[in-house]
C-alpha positions, 0 to 999 in steps of 0.5 A: 499499500502506497503512502498516498493510498494509506492517507486517503483510506485513513481520511476516508475512515475518519469521514465514515466515522464522523458521518456516522456520529453526526447521524447518531447525534441527529437521529438518536440523541433524544431516543432512549434506544433504537432496536435494530434487532430487539434484544441483540443490537440497538442504536443507543446514543452515549457520550464518553469522556473517557477511553475504551469502555468508559474507563478513565473518565475526564482525561480529555487532554491526556487522550488528545496528547496520547493520540498525537503520540500514537499517530506519530509512532504509526507514521514513523513505522509506516515510513520505516517499514520494509516495502515488501508484500509481507508487510502489506497487511501490517500497513492495513492494520496501521491504517485502521488503527490510525483512522479509528484513533483520528476519528475519536481524536476529532470528537475529543478535540471538538466536543470534549467527548466521544459519541458512541451509539452501537450497543450490543445488548444481549451480552451487556457490552459497552456502547461503541462506535465505528472508530472503536471497531477500526482500532480493535480490528487493526489491533487484532490484525497486527497482533495476529501478524506479529505472532504468526506471520512475520518472521524475525530473521535474527 
């Protein structure tokens, strides 16, 4: 994946995330919940001033600074990573993590909280958003690649 394509996809992920959050604010803000699959999947508006799953409430500026560091590290590794096929999926994972981090970063910077709206009801899972999905999928992918695919020559 080229650097230009990576930037384009990252921006696209942020736009998708922000558009979904705008829709959540517009259509879900005044509703208690909107069942898509009753008892399984609901859309429920929530404002999260913390990190994942509502942990560390009120740490807005810490999370803003932390996200800037994460994006810097991702950019560094993206540039320094070998341009081989073996690292193609690592680049995909980094783009997913960057897109998700920037999506939530945008909310924290502009609103002071992150808009969450996807609610898996049957397992009482915390409410989340698209950016969270991008981060989790990217993290799982990069973890899998590091554990089972990428071989160290040393």
